[in-house]
Each structure stands twice: as structure tokens, then as C-alpha cells.
ZADRENLUM-643094 format. One record per residue (C-alpha): residue number from 0; residue in three letters; x, y, z. Coordinates in Angstrom, 3 decimals. Layout:
% residues N
    k    r      east     north        up
  NUM  ALA         X         Y         Z
...
% end
This chain:
% residues 561
    k    r      east     north        up
    0  MET    27.595   -19.222   -10.792
    1  ASN    29.306   -17.588   -13.915
    2  ASP    29.476   -14.099   -12.621
    3  THR    32.032   -12.980   -10.109
    4  ILE    31.281   -10.541    -7.495
    5  GLU    33.408    -7.803    -9.320
    6  ASP    30.693    -7.886   -11.830
    7  HIS    28.263    -6.296    -9.477
    8  ALA    30.436    -4.213    -7.117
    9  PRO    31.072    -0.650    -8.266
   10  GLU    34.442     0.013   -10.137
   11  THR    35.437     2.472    -7.408
   12  HIS    35.042    -0.075    -4.456
   13  SER    38.227    -1.323    -2.901
   14  ASP    39.208    -2.992     0.216
   15  TRP    40.168    -0.412     2.632
   16  PRO    42.054    -1.476     5.937
   17  LEU    41.079     1.548     7.843
   18  ARG    37.302     1.360     6.904
   19  PRO    36.269    -0.355    10.211
   20  TRP    38.187     2.234    12.195
   21  ALA    36.724     5.123    10.146
   22  LEU    33.243     3.907    10.516
   23  ALA    33.677     3.040    14.059
   24  ALA    34.690     6.626    14.775
   25  LEU    32.030     8.087    12.606
   26  LEU    29.158     6.238    13.989
   27  GLY    30.452     6.433    17.566
   28  LEU    30.606    10.170    17.344
   29  ALA    27.174    10.067    15.785
   30  GLY    25.834     8.170    18.780
   31  LEU    27.475    10.402    21.180
   32  GLY    25.963    13.370    19.239
   33  ILE    22.474    11.703    19.301
   34  HIS    22.598    11.305    23.029
   35  LEU    23.720    14.967    23.721
   36  ILE    21.098    16.444    21.302
   37  GLY    18.129    14.123    21.956
   38  GLU    15.521    14.378    24.691
   39  TRP    15.255    10.735    25.562
   40  GLY    12.636     9.921    27.923
   41  SER    10.462    13.050    27.040
   42  ASP     7.026    12.661    25.595
   43  SER     7.682    15.543    23.132
   44  TRP    10.763    16.898    21.515
   45  VAL    11.828    20.373    20.631
   46  PRO    11.739    20.490    16.865
   47  TRP    15.281    21.567    16.341
   48  ARG    16.542    18.768    18.518
   49  ALA    14.452    16.306    16.747
   50  ALA    15.625    17.619    13.335
   51  LEU    19.417    17.625    14.365
   52  SER    19.196    14.160    15.963
   53  ALA    17.491    12.780    12.807
   54  ALA    20.201    14.508    10.700
   55  VAL    23.142    13.125    12.508
   56  ALA    21.644     9.612    12.728
   57  PHE    20.493     9.066     9.137
   58  GLY    23.332    11.206     7.658
   59  ALA    25.984     9.344     9.346
   60  LEU    24.385     6.077     8.344
   61  ALA    24.067     7.076     4.666
   62  PHE    27.676     8.167     4.726
   63  ALA    28.775     4.826     6.390
   64  PHE    27.018     2.712     3.693
   65  THR    28.357     4.694     0.747
   66  LEU    31.909     5.848     1.787
   67  ASP    35.007     4.514     0.040
   68  ARG    38.699     5.256     0.298
   69  ASP    38.968     7.184    -3.048
   70  ARG    35.368     8.062    -3.244
   71  TRP    34.089    10.431    -0.524
   72  LYS    32.559    13.557    -2.315
   73  GLN    29.485    12.027    -3.865
   74  PRO    28.745     9.987    -0.735
   75  LEU    29.173    13.164     1.432
   76  ALA    26.734    14.913    -0.935
   77  PHE    24.216    11.978    -0.777
   78  ALA    24.515    11.905     2.988
   79  ALA    24.083    15.528     3.201
   80  ILE    20.755    15.182     1.266
   81  VAL    19.643    12.385     3.379
   82  ALA    20.300    14.291     6.542
   83  LEU    18.332    17.423     5.223
   84  VAL    15.408    15.312     4.236
   85  MET    15.093    13.379     7.564
   86  ALA    15.713    16.550     9.509
   87  GLY    12.867    18.180     7.627
   88  ILE    10.597    15.192     8.310
   89  ALA    11.619    15.082    11.949
   90  TRP    11.120    18.779    12.435
   91  ARG     7.637    18.430    11.055
   92  VAL     6.875    15.241    13.272
   93  ALA     8.042    17.070    16.378
   94  SER     6.215    20.212    15.479
   95  ALA     2.875    18.280    14.795
   96  GLY     1.933    17.699    18.433
   97  ASP    -1.903    17.046    18.398
   98  HIS    -2.391    19.140    15.359
   99  HIS    -2.165    16.084    13.078
  100  ALA    -2.985    12.354    13.499
  101  ASP    -0.531    10.438    11.101
  102  GLU     2.879    11.810    11.852
  103  PRO     4.546     8.266    12.550
  104  PHE     3.577     7.645     8.933
  105  TRP     5.609    10.689     7.774
  106  LEU     8.628     9.380     9.398
  107  ALA     8.008     5.816     8.032
  108  ALA     7.635     7.240     4.525
  109  GLY    10.951     9.042     4.849
  110  VAL    12.655     5.949     5.900
  111  VAL    11.302     3.848     3.112
  112  ALA    12.361     6.617     0.524
  113  ILE    15.854     6.608     1.968
  114  ALA    16.076     2.799     2.203
  115  LEU    15.090     2.624    -1.597
  116  ALA    17.335     5.463    -2.660
  117  LEU    20.497     4.064    -0.890
  118  PRO    21.059     0.930    -3.317
  119  LEU    19.981     3.103    -6.378
  120  PHE    22.811     5.620    -5.414
  121  GLN    25.351     2.932    -4.801
  122  ALA    24.567     1.552    -8.140
  123  GLY    24.946     4.999    -9.792
  124  PHE    21.303     5.763   -10.764
  125  HIS    22.061     9.452   -10.175
  126  ARG    24.483     9.189   -13.023
  127  LEU    23.274     6.554   -15.417
  128  ARG    19.388     6.731   -14.895
  129  TRP    17.695     4.020   -16.556
  130  ARG    20.931     2.677   -17.895
  131  THR    21.824     1.421   -14.350
  132  PRO    22.662    -2.121   -14.528
  133  TYR    19.992    -4.156   -12.663
  134  ARG    22.587    -6.658   -11.179
  135  GLN    24.436    -3.829    -9.341
  136  THR    21.152    -2.475    -7.889
  137  HIS    19.983    -5.971    -6.732
  138  PHE    23.462    -6.695    -5.375
  139  HIS    23.479    -3.565    -3.231
  140  VAL    20.059    -4.296    -1.818
  141  TRP    21.101    -7.562    -0.533
  142  ALA    24.594    -6.387     0.432
  143  ASP    23.113    -3.586     2.465
  144  ALA    20.587    -5.897     4.207
  145  ILE    23.169    -8.412     5.084
  146  SER    25.660    -5.780     6.189
  147  ALA    23.081    -4.108     8.424
  148  GLY    21.982    -7.453     9.736
  149  GLY    25.531    -8.612    10.486
  150  ALA    26.275    -5.250    12.243
  151  VAL    23.233    -5.262    14.429
  152  ALA    24.143    -8.723    15.533
  153  PHE    27.685    -7.803    16.308
  154  THR    26.525    -4.881    18.278
  155  GLY    24.168    -7.182    20.338
  156  LEU    27.059    -9.594    20.924
  157  SER    29.338    -6.808    21.928
  158  TRP    26.869    -5.491    24.557
  159  LEU    26.621    -9.119    25.918
  160  LEU    30.234    -9.307    26.240
  161  LEU    30.483    -5.872    27.844
  162  ILE    27.791    -6.709    30.454
  163  LEU    29.526   -10.013    31.136
  164  LEU    32.912    -8.212    31.629
  165  SER    31.374    -5.519    33.849
  166  THR    29.674    -8.175    36.005
  167  LEU    32.997   -10.037    36.266
  168  PHE    34.916    -7.032    37.302
  169  SER    32.380    -5.912    39.736
  170  ALA    32.586    -9.068    41.546
  171  ILE    36.117    -8.067    42.522
  172  GLU    34.774    -4.567    43.292
  173  ILE    35.902    -2.831    40.234
  174  ASP    32.875    -0.998    39.070
  175  LEU    34.212     1.210    36.140
  176  LEU    32.681    -0.928    33.490
  177  LYS    29.481    -1.306    35.444
  178  ASP    29.318     2.463    35.869
  179  LEU    30.046     3.085    32.202
  180  VAL    27.343     0.661    31.027
  181  ASN    24.809     2.811    32.962
  182  GLU    25.772     5.972    31.409
  183  GLY    23.654     6.964    28.547
  184  TRP    26.458     8.692    26.549
  185  PHE    28.635     5.589    26.757
  186  GLY    25.602     3.439    25.635
  187  TRP    25.124     5.461    22.519
  188  THR    28.784     5.784    21.556
  189  PHE    29.706     2.222    22.208
  190  SER    26.723     1.034    20.273
  191  GLY    27.692     3.419    17.298
  192  ALA    31.288     2.441    17.386
  193  ALA    30.490    -1.356    17.572
  194  PHE    28.015    -0.947    14.611
  195  GLY    30.361     1.040    12.507
  196  ALA    33.329    -1.408    13.316
  197  ALA    31.298    -4.392    12.056
  198  LEU    29.841    -2.514     9.022
  199  GLY    33.281    -1.590     7.929
  200  VAL    34.713    -5.150     8.214
  201  LEU    31.539    -6.413     6.147
  202  ARG    31.810    -3.691     3.437
  203  ASN    35.550    -4.748     3.083
  204  GLN    34.480    -8.184     2.141
  205  LEU    32.180    -8.016    -0.761
  206  LYS    33.259   -11.348    -1.893
  207  ILE    32.109   -12.801     1.357
  208  ILE    28.937   -10.897     1.136
  209  GLY    28.408   -12.130    -2.245
  210  THR    28.733   -15.834    -1.172
  211  LEU    26.245   -15.025     1.722
  212  GLN    23.828   -13.617    -0.829
  213  SER    23.976   -16.829    -2.762
  214  VAL    23.349   -18.904     0.402
  215  VAL    20.552   -16.755     1.599
  216  MET    18.873   -16.774    -1.930
  217  LEU    19.212   -20.469    -2.128
  218  VAL    17.465   -21.072     1.156
  219  PHE    14.842   -18.532     0.249
  220  SER    14.276   -20.325    -3.107
  221  ILE    13.758   -23.656    -1.427
  222  ILE    11.084   -22.003     0.933
  223  ALA     9.293   -20.693    -2.435
  224  VAL     8.100   -24.286    -3.126
  225  PRO     5.851   -24.952    -0.108
  226  LEU     4.714   -21.292    -0.113
  227  ALA     3.720   -21.700    -3.798
  228  ILE     1.816   -24.841    -3.165
  229  ALA     0.108   -23.241    -0.075
  230  LEU    -0.906   -20.128    -2.028
  231  ALA    -2.211   -22.095    -5.008
  232  ILE    -4.480   -24.139    -2.510
  233  PHE    -5.418   -20.767    -0.757
  234  ILE    -6.460   -18.992    -3.829
  235  VAL    -8.497   -21.888    -5.107
  236  ALA   -10.109   -22.287    -1.715
  237  VAL   -11.155   -18.589    -1.601
  238  LEU   -12.577   -18.716    -5.105
  239  ALA   -14.567   -21.886    -4.269
  240  SER   -15.834   -20.687    -0.907
  241  GLY   -16.198   -17.042    -1.643
  242  ILE   -14.203   -14.136    -0.409
  243  SER   -16.465   -13.810     2.629
  244  VAL   -14.701   -16.765     4.339
  245  LEU   -11.596   -14.601     4.667
  246  TRP   -13.466   -11.672     6.334
  247  ASN   -14.975   -14.250     8.776
  248  ALA   -11.585   -15.637     9.676
  249  THR    -9.986   -12.401    10.596
  250  GLU   -10.856    -8.902    11.501
  251  SER    -7.705    -7.456     9.615
  252  PRO    -7.112    -9.410     6.441
  253  THR    -5.280    -6.618     4.705
  254  PRO    -2.011    -6.698     6.732
  255  LEU    -2.047   -10.547     6.471
  256  LEU    -2.509   -10.348     2.862
  257  LEU     0.021    -7.734     2.044
  258  SER     2.549    -9.648     4.335
  259  VAL     2.191   -12.819     2.293
  260  ALA     2.567   -10.779    -0.968
  261  VAL     5.828    -9.242     0.274
  262  ALA     6.972   -12.756     1.281
  263  SER     6.150   -13.814    -2.210
  264  PHE     8.003   -11.015    -3.846
  265  ILE    11.126   -11.750    -1.829
  266  LEU    11.077   -15.394    -2.809
  267  VAL    10.430   -14.675    -6.309
  268  ASN    13.512   -12.536    -6.539
  269  ALA    15.487   -15.195    -4.708
  270  VAL    14.969   -17.481    -7.601
  271  VAL    15.198   -14.824   -10.485
  272  ARG    18.363   -13.251    -8.855
  273  ASN    20.601   -10.797   -10.599
  274  GLY    20.361   -12.249   -14.131
  275  ASP    19.556   -15.404   -16.241
  276  ALA    23.153   -16.824   -15.610
  277  GLU    22.454   -16.764   -11.863
  278  ALA    18.873   -17.734   -11.832
  279  SER    18.168   -21.205   -10.444
  280  GLU    18.247   -23.978   -13.181
  281  ASN    16.035   -26.072   -11.050
  282  ARG    12.640   -26.637   -12.764
  283  ILE    10.768   -26.978    -9.579
  284  LEU    12.027   -23.781    -8.244
  285  ARG    11.430   -21.938   -11.428
  286  TRP     7.776   -23.102   -11.594
  287  ALA     7.360   -22.274    -7.753
  288  ALA     8.642   -18.736    -8.488
  289  LEU     6.320   -18.332   -11.418
  290  VAL     3.334   -19.362    -9.308
  291  LEU     4.454   -16.861    -6.482
  292  ALA     4.703   -14.178    -9.209
  293  LEU     1.469   -14.795   -10.552
  294  ALA    -0.107   -14.945    -7.040
  295  ILE     0.985   -11.567    -5.858
  296  LEU    -1.784    -9.795    -7.920
  297  PRO    -4.658   -11.804    -6.410
  298  LEU    -3.253   -11.235    -2.954
  299  ALA    -2.919    -7.548    -3.669
  300  LEU    -6.428    -7.296    -5.187
  301  LEU    -7.955    -9.264    -2.240
  302  ALA    -6.149    -6.659     0.113
  303  ALA    -7.735    -3.832    -2.017
  304  ILE   -11.163    -5.425    -1.740
  305  SER   -10.671    -5.919     2.077
  306  THR    -9.539    -2.177     2.393
  307  GLY   -12.505    -0.933     0.202
  308  THR   -14.959    -2.928     2.252
  309  ARG   -13.521    -1.369     5.367
  310  ILE   -13.640     2.063     4.144
  311  SER   -17.199     1.414     2.687
  312  GLU   -18.307     0.386     6.207
  313  TYR   -16.525     2.773     8.195
  314  GLY   -15.246     5.614     6.131
  315  LEU   -11.774     7.126     5.646
  316  SER    -9.387     7.659     8.418
  317  PRO    -5.586     8.602     8.159
  318  GLU    -4.491     4.911     8.694
  319  ARG    -6.698     3.665     5.992
  320  LEU    -5.508     6.322     3.515
  321  TRP    -1.959     5.050     4.288
  322  GLY    -3.200     1.583     3.854
  323  ILE    -4.585     2.518     0.407
  324  VAL    -1.090     3.631    -0.591
  325  ALA     0.360     0.484     0.523
  326  VAL    -2.194    -1.521    -1.243
  327  ALA    -1.790     0.505    -4.455
  328  VAL     2.043    -0.126    -4.351
  329  ALA     1.317    -3.791    -3.964
  330  VAL    -1.052    -3.842    -6.826
  331  ALA     1.387    -2.174    -9.040
  332  TYR     3.985    -4.890    -8.157
  333  GLY     1.352    -7.597    -8.553
  334  LEU     0.321    -6.361   -12.031
  335  ALA     3.820    -6.061   -13.327
  336  TYR     4.700    -9.550   -12.153
  337  PHE     1.353   -10.989   -13.521
  338  VAL     2.090    -9.366   -16.919
  339  ALA     5.736   -10.547   -17.105
  340  PRO     5.085   -14.158   -18.047
  341  ILE     2.451   -12.904   -20.534
  342  ARG     4.746   -10.442   -22.441
  343  GLY     7.923   -12.315   -21.804
  344  GLY     6.818   -15.999   -21.981
  345  LEU     8.172   -18.807   -19.914
  346  THR    11.642   -18.155   -21.102
  347  GLY    11.780   -14.353   -20.737
  348  TRP     9.498   -13.529   -17.701
  349  MET    12.313   -13.276   -15.310
  350  GLU    14.062   -10.460   -17.145
  351  ARG    10.584    -8.660   -17.345
  352  VAL    10.440    -9.005   -13.499
  353  ARG    13.839    -7.445   -13.207
  354  SER    13.035    -4.637   -15.304
  355  ALA     9.873    -4.039   -13.377
  356  ASN    11.801    -4.150   -10.096
  357  MET    13.878    -1.202   -11.142
  358  HIS    11.078     0.936   -12.435
  359  LEU     8.942     0.201    -9.358
  360  ALA    11.638     0.850    -6.915
  361  VAL    12.209     4.158    -8.286
  362  GLY     8.524     4.915    -8.547
  363  THR     7.914     3.745    -4.864
  364  CYS    10.987     5.790    -3.682
  365  ALA     9.479     8.942    -5.258
  366  ILE     5.970     8.296    -3.862
  367  ALA     7.275     7.538    -0.346
  368  PHE     9.251    11.028    -0.478
  369  ILE     6.135    12.932    -1.748
  370  LEU     4.079    11.545     0.927
  371  ALA     6.561    12.512     3.606
  372  LEU     6.332    16.114     2.599
  373  PRO     3.715    18.436     3.869
  374  LEU     1.625    18.425     0.817
  375  PHE    -1.451    16.003     1.880
  376  ASP    -3.399    16.515     5.043
  377  PHE    -5.004    12.830     5.526
  378  GLY    -6.681    13.976     8.781
  379  ALA    -8.586    16.794     6.928
  380  ILE    -9.453    14.283     4.015
  381  SER   -10.820    11.607     6.414
  382  ALA   -12.722    14.129     8.488
  383  ARG   -14.526    15.523     5.435
  384  ASN   -15.340    11.995     4.388
  385  GLN   -16.775    10.993     7.786
  386  VAL   -18.884    14.054     7.901
  387  ALA   -20.161    13.496     4.372
  388  ARG   -21.138     9.872     5.410
  389  LEU   -23.025    11.282     8.430
  390  GLU   -24.824    13.971     6.368
  391  ALA   -25.745    11.468     3.670
  392  GLY   -27.256     9.014     6.278
  393  LYS   -24.647     6.245     5.556
  394  VAL   -24.120     6.028     9.295
  395  ALA   -26.818     6.597    11.834
  396  VAL   -26.270     9.392    14.354
  397  ASP   -26.108     7.177    17.414
  398  LYS   -23.548     4.952    15.605
  399  PHE   -21.217     7.823    14.529
  400  ASP   -17.735     8.025    16.180
  401  PHE   -17.685    11.561    17.356
  402  ASP   -14.639    10.788    19.383
  403  ALA   -12.568     9.907    16.446
  404  LEU   -13.097    13.562    15.237
  405  ARG   -11.805    14.758    18.580
  406  TRP    -8.743    12.629    18.822
  407  ASP    -7.941    10.846    15.589
  408  PHE    -7.918    13.590    12.728
  409  GLY    -5.881    16.285    14.352
  410  ASP    -7.107    19.900    14.083
  411  ALA    -9.066    19.336    11.066
  412  GLY   -11.251    16.810    12.867
  413  ARG   -11.712    19.230    15.807
  414  GLU   -12.814    22.021    13.444
  415  VAL   -15.387    19.668    12.077
  416  LEU   -16.447    18.520    15.650
  417  GLU   -16.950    22.278    16.521
  418  ALA   -18.959    22.768    13.545
  419  LEU   -21.310    19.686    14.308
  420  ALA   -21.631    21.071    17.972
  421  SER   -23.738    23.829    16.425
  422  ASP   -25.618    21.563    14.096
  423  ASP   -29.329    22.026    13.437
  424  ASN   -29.870    18.401    14.316
  425  ALA   -30.172    18.470    18.120
  426  GLU   -28.914    14.771    18.699
  427  ILE   -25.962    15.538    16.425
  428  ALA   -25.168    18.835    18.332
  429  ARG   -25.500    17.047    21.771
  430  LEU   -23.221    14.086    20.787
  431  ALA   -20.564    16.306    19.126
  432  ALA   -20.429    18.678    22.269
  433  LYS   -20.129    15.706    24.642
  434  ALA   -17.195    14.328    22.512
  435  ARG   -15.593    17.803    22.330
  436  ALA   -15.714    18.195    26.018
  437  ARG   -14.009    14.813    26.878
  438  ASP   -10.422    15.048    28.097
  439  LYS    -9.837    11.343    27.629
  440  ARG   -10.238     9.159    24.637
  441  VAL   -13.171     6.695    24.829
  442  TYR   -12.352     3.817    22.456
  443  ARG   -14.857     1.963    20.744
  444  PRO   -14.334    -1.140    18.507
  445  GLN   -14.904    -0.832    14.765
  446  ARG   -17.361    -3.839    14.936
  447  ASP   -19.677    -3.880    17.650
  448  HIS   -22.587    -6.122    16.494
  449  ASN   -24.163    -6.538    19.880
  450  ARG   -24.487    -2.758    20.742
  451  ASP   -28.208    -2.755    20.115
  452  GLN   -28.795    -5.785    22.117
  453  ARG   -26.588    -4.332    25.034
  454  LEU   -28.651    -1.189    25.068
  455  ALA   -31.721    -3.269    25.256
  456  ASN   -30.347    -5.163    28.287
  457  LEU   -29.885    -2.031    30.293
  458  ARG   -32.252    -1.096    33.052
  459  PHE   -32.241     2.087    35.346
  460  GLY   -32.618     2.240    39.072
  461  PHE   -33.204     5.917    38.933
  462  ASP   -35.568     8.337    36.975
  463  ALA   -33.189    11.448    36.186
  464  PRO   -33.420    11.799    32.427
  465  ASP   -30.031    13.395    31.814
  466  LEU   -28.257    10.668    33.928
  467  ARG   -29.907     8.181    32.046
  468  GLU   -28.814     9.662    28.801
  469  ASP   -25.229     9.910    29.994
  470  VAL   -25.278     6.253    31.141
  471  THR   -26.772     5.232    27.861
  472  ASP   -23.988     6.927    26.055
  473  LEU   -21.531     5.180    28.167
  474  VAL   -22.835     1.747    27.411
  475  ARG   -23.060     2.492    23.669
  476  VAL   -19.192     2.833    23.587
  477  ALA   -18.168     0.559    26.461
  478  VAL   -18.444    -2.932    24.969
  479  TRP   -17.655    -4.752    28.071
  480  HIS   -21.078    -3.394    29.844
  481  CYS   -24.672    -5.049    29.480
  482  ASN   -23.859    -8.181    27.380
  483  LYS   -26.276    -9.726    29.747
  484  PRO   -29.281    -7.965    31.483
  485  CYS   -27.846    -5.303    33.689
  486  VAL   -29.097    -2.566    36.082
  487  ALA   -27.684     0.914    36.200
  488  LEU   -27.817     2.398    40.016
  489  ASP   -27.124     6.009    41.013
  490  LEU   -24.657     6.153    43.918
  491  GLY   -24.614     9.994    44.188
  492  GLU   -21.709    12.441    43.847
  493  ASP   -18.133    11.987    45.124
  494  ASP   -16.216    14.835    46.909
  495  ASP   -15.286    16.351    43.498
  496  GLY   -18.847    16.516    42.437
  497  ARG   -18.651    13.674    39.884
  498  ARG   -21.447    11.223    39.520
  499  ARG   -20.982     7.680    40.583
  500  ILE   -22.762     4.865    38.779
  501  ALA   -22.948     1.205    39.579
  502  LEU   -23.488    -1.291    36.653
  503  VAL   -24.731    -4.593    38.040
  504  GLU   -24.415    -7.484    35.600
  505  ASN   -24.596   -11.143    36.207
  506  GLY   -23.884   -10.733    39.845
  507  ASN   -20.948    -8.490    39.202
  508  VAL   -20.621    -4.926    40.188
  509  GLN   -18.580    -2.221    38.276
  510  TRP   -18.421     1.490    39.130
  511  GLU   -18.269     4.091    36.635
  512  VAL   -17.506     7.902    37.418
  513  LEU   -18.997    10.521    35.399
  514  PRO   -17.313    14.104    35.263
  515  ALA   -19.493    16.893    36.375
  516  GLU   -20.372    17.793    32.759
  517  GLY   -21.564    14.244    32.065
  518  ALA   -18.799    12.926    29.786
  519  PRO   -17.795     9.333    30.702
  520  GLU   -14.451     8.661    32.044
  521  PRO   -12.729     5.025    31.771
  522  ALA   -14.250     2.754    34.293
  523  HIS   -12.500     1.934    37.494
  524  MET   -13.528    -0.294    40.429
  525  ILE   -13.876     1.509    43.842
  526  GLU   -10.896    -0.271    45.667
  527  ASN   -10.883    -1.469    49.290
  528  PRO    -8.888     0.918    51.577
  529  GLN    -5.170    -0.525    52.307
  530  PRO    -3.938     1.259    55.392
  531  GLU    -0.233     0.783    56.261
  532  GLN     0.488    -1.885    58.813
  533  ASN     3.671    -2.518    60.901
  534  ALA     4.593    -4.762    63.789
  535  ASP     2.984    -2.479    66.430
  536  SER    -0.326    -1.965    64.459
  537  GLN    -3.573    -2.722    66.328
  538  VAL    -5.639    -5.061    64.210
  539  GLU    -9.274    -5.465    65.391
  540  ILE   -12.785    -6.225    64.408
  541  ARG   -15.448    -3.525    64.736
  542  GLU   -19.006    -3.155    64.086
  543  TRP   -19.777    -1.357    60.621
  544  SER   -22.703    -0.053    58.865
  545  GLY   -23.189     1.434    55.346
  546  ARG   -24.602     0.882    51.980
  547  ARG   -23.957    -1.791    49.394
  548  ILE   -25.748    -3.269    46.701
  549  TYR   -28.066    -6.363    46.919
  550  ILE   -29.252    -8.764    44.310
  551  ASP   -32.451   -10.668    45.322
  552  GLY   -31.581    -9.867    48.900
  553  LYS   -27.955   -11.268    48.730
  554  PRO   -24.887    -8.716    48.875
  555  ALA   -23.082    -8.050    45.623
  556  GLY   -19.854    -6.283    45.129
  557  THR   -17.814    -4.232    47.473
  558  PRO   -19.504    -1.793    50.054
  559  PHE   -19.316     1.671    48.585
  560  GLU   -19.953     3.612    51.719
% end
């Protein structure tokens, strides 16, 4: 390696003996603040508490990663911006309640934007713009990852040691450490301080981090060879067998394909490194990296086809819209990496890849930040798409997922469901009204190829038309019922006025309870009573008479009366 670590480190960086202590104090106080502000254990947070907790956590971490002895004003400004952005996102997430359906993705988008902005800021992108040296940006990406990983490992080891010591002292009836470990404020403070101390030590040792980078990238570059061979075989097999073989092998090929694309991206950069002087000279590794670079685009396109197929079959949902964003980013990287050897040739393609990395990182950071803002309502977009599919006849009324509008698309979905409950089509209005009335989510699989057969297997032991309709709706969404010939029996009402139904299938009996308005609740078995028993309890055999289910004259299931 011809370059030294100083070639990549910022000019203002210097070893700072007090850094571990300063970062331990900073993150220790941040941990204590998060404990005092947060509502841990609560299902929902007050927005201002969520915002302040996010500001303290992310702002302190951003400051810890960028702070230097002689350079604190710009890092403080950057940390303040990070705190403000994440506070706003956390406020929005905490305020969302059930009004929106994709709030976890807002937070994830914010974290992605901050994670990409951090090495760009450390490399001076805010001052140099596109003149920012790639080697510095690439160095900081790996340095931050190694520093964070090392600090997390040290924090875990510190906790193991603390628990060991607390147990040791507890053995001689000194419970101070044991009591402290059980205190929430201490756990947050100790974790923050341990993480900060380890981070400070690692940030003081950039030369060691640079060596670790070289070792990690060397190991990754070796892994690139078998992955390149495997991907080449995979792509040839898909082309020869047809893309349908992939759909038949897994229900969710998109995450798998994107994961392999990300792995290929990492391994390519492990070979490419900071510059031509550092790139591996091994021809096998270079060819493996080239194969992986070319494979990212086919993988991304297969993921795009998979996502498009799923959307064509089931329509849009907030999760699928976020999936479209992820696939679009993957396709952009894949296209850039595919074009690099074409434009740069076998000698200059690595430099093209480095240039693409810088531009795509900035673009991805901007996209993630924009998507974290309240500019798009993916729930409303999805709800409109689903209703359009229903109105266009692309999905049958009895196969339309009205429950998704009730639970998965936020207020926009419920507004659409409300409108459908007044639709001129009586069947649409009935099913929409039933979904609107439910107070529990009835989950159905995206692929239920046996539903028509399950409904055909269903027989009724009663004549009430409304009850038959309710049971049919139940079996339609409950894939565990009527996979073989089954019979529905009316067991009458319980003490709360809810209808009890027995579904008898293959000799087994399952009880369903329908609320008074007819909307199905999750299935549950009627359990045998279990009275308390003590040493003086009288246990005896008594005569009993009641009702139970019989199949061909033989008892089945538990007596229900």
C-alpha cells in the first residue's frame, strides 16, 4: 500500500488524549437524558418526548463522531442539524398514531440520510462539494463502521464484566452493583459512557483503523471470488430456466435479490478501495470484482420485475411503494456499475465506479431525506390504487382485501372504506361495512390459491342465511379452515350475545366466536375448566350430561355444554 493513513484523514484531525473521556461524558449524559425523557415500555410516546429523545440520541452521536480538539464549531452545527432533522421525524412518527401506515419507514429513511451524510461531512463535502476527494469519503465510511462496531462490542463486553462483578459481590451480600444494574437510569448512562469511551479510543487511532480497513477489505475481496462464480451460475441458470423458477422457489424474491446486490456492492468496493494505488493487483480478484459489478444490474432488474409482478397482482401498498424506492436505488447503482466497464474499459472502470459512488451516495442521501419529510402520503396513493383496481374489475369483489383499507393505509384507507360502504354495488357495500365494523385485524395471505376449493369444502348444519354468510366470510379469510371437507355447526349464543360456531374438519373441532354484528374474531378453542386444587381439595367422579359433537356416531372434540 503506497498511501499512508494521513492521505485520507482530515487535516484537522489529531490525537486527543482527552477524547475518550470527553465522549464518555457526552454519551453518558445523552444516555441519562434519553432515560429521563423517554417513555420506555409505553405503546405510544408523547410527540415532544419522542422528538427530544431523538434529538439527544442522534445529535450526541453525530457530535461524537465528528468532534475534534481544535475543530468543534462545524461538528456542533452538523450535530444540531442532525438533532433537528431527527427530532422532526420522531415528532411526526409519534404523532402519526393510526392515521398513517408507514411511519417506521420515515424513521428508517431519516437514519439512512444521516448515515450517508456523516462521512460526506467528515470528508468536507459541505465545503468542497464535488471536489471532495473520494479517498477521504471512502475512508470515513469504513472508519465510522469499524469504530461503531468496535464501540458496540466494547459496550457488550463491559456489560458482561459488570454483570459478572455484580454477581461476585452479591455472593458476599454486597448488592450495590446488582441494584445499580437493575436501575434504568444506570443502564442508559453506563451504556452511553462505555460506547463513548470506546469510540474515543478508536477515533484516536486512525492508523490502526486504517490497518483494520485493509484487513477487512482483504478478507472481503477474497469472498468476492466464490460469490462472483455463484452469481454467474445463478444468472445463467435463470436465463436458461426462465424467471418463473425464481418465483416458484420463494414467496419474496425481492429482499433476497436486493440483499445479494448489496453484498456484491460491498465486495466490489473491497477490491476497488480508495484508489488505483490501493486496489488489489491480483487478477483473479479484479475479474471477480468486475463480474460482481456487472451482476448488480441483473439482480436489481430481477428485483424490479419481482416487485412489478407483485404490484400487478395485488396492487400498491405503502410497503410496496417503499420497496419501489429501494429497487430504484439498486437499479441506479447497478446501471452505474454496468456502464463503468463500458466507458472506462478494463483499465479505468474502477475509477468510474468510485466516481459513481460519490454521486449516488449524495443522491441517495437527498432522496432518503425527502422521503422522510411529510411530502408524500403512501397510504393515500395505495388506497386510491386499490379502489381503482376494484372498480376496473382487476380484482373480484370477494377477493378484494377490504381489511387492508381498514388497517394498512391509515386515515386515507378508512376514508375510502367509508365511501365503499355506501357503494351502489350491494356486495361491495356489505363487505366494506363488515371490514369497517371490525375492531381486530383479520389477516389473510397474499397468495391463497386454495380459497375457492376451501369454500367448496364447506357444508352447513343450519339454515340461517345471515349466519351462513358470516361463516362463509370467515372461511374466506381463514386459510386454516376447510382445506378438507368440513361442516359448520351453530352452537348458539354465549353469555355476551356472540354467536358460537363449530367447524368440524378431518375429525377435529375448532370453535369460532362471531361478534354480535357478525364480524369474525380470531379463532379460539373452548378450553376445559381448570379449577384450583390444593391438598384438601375433594376430587371425585360425578355423572354428567350435556352436548357435544359426534361424527358418524363417535364423539369429537371437547363438550361445549
